[in-house]
C-alpha positions as CSV (number, residue, x, y, z in Angstrom):
1,M,91.2,106.7,89.1
2,S,93.7,104.6,87.4
3,G,92.5,105.5,84.2
4,K,92.8,109.0,84.8
5,I,96.4,108.7,86.4
6,I,97.4,107.2,83.0
7,E,96.3,109.9,81.1
8,I,98.2,112.0,83.2
9,I,101.6,110.1,82.7
10,R,100.4,110.0,79.2
11,G,100.2,113.7,78.9
12,N,103.2,114.6,81.1
13,M,105.7,112.1,82.0
14,F,107.2,113.9,84.5
15,A,104.1,114.8,86.4
16,T,104.5,114.8,90.4
17,F,102.5,113.6,92.8
18,P,100.9,117.0,93.7
19,E,100.2,118.1,90.2
20,M,98.3,114.2,89.7
21,A,96.2,115.1,93.0
22,I,95.0,118.6,91.6
23,S,93.9,117.1,88.3
24,T,92.3,114.3,89.5
25,G,90.6,116.1,92.8
26,V,91.8,113.7,95.2
27,T,94.8,114.0,97.8
28,E,98.4,112.9,97.3
29,R,98.1,110.3,99.5
30,T,95.2,108.5,97.3
31,V,97.3,109.1,93.8
32,Y,100.2,107.1,96.0
33,R,98.2,104.2,96.3
34,N,96.9,104.0,93.0
35,I,100.4,104.5,91.7
36,Q,101.3,101.8,94.1
37,K,98.8,99.4,92.2
38,L,99.8,100.2,88.9
39,K,103.5,99.6,89.6
40,A,102.6,96.2,91.2
41,Q,100.6,95.4,88.1
42,G,103.2,96.0,86.0
43,I,101.5,98.9,83.9
44,I,103.4,102.1,84.9
45,K,107.6,102.2,86.2
46,R,109.2,105.1,87.8
47,I,112.7,105.4,86.0
48,G,115.4,107.7,87.6
49,P,115.2,109.2,91.1
50,D,112.3,110.9,92.7
51,K,113.3,114.0,91.7
52,G,114.4,114.5,88.0
53,G,113.0,111.0,86.7
54,Y,110.0,110.2,84.7
55,W,107.1,107.9,84.6
56,M,106.9,105.2,81.6
57,I,103.7,103.3,80.8
58,T,104.4,99.7,80.2
59,E,101.1,98.3,79.4
60,K,100.6,98.1,75.3
């Protein structure tokens, strides 16, 4: 699941939770939980506000 989210972010750094949920076939809540795990691990981070911001992959 986390791998799919990272792929989505690589393709579109402005992707929203609803877009990720549709692309992965899970609920927005599941996407949110996985995003929180990725942020806690330091793999991704959010730059800017919820609206108008974007995702940055910090993992090399």
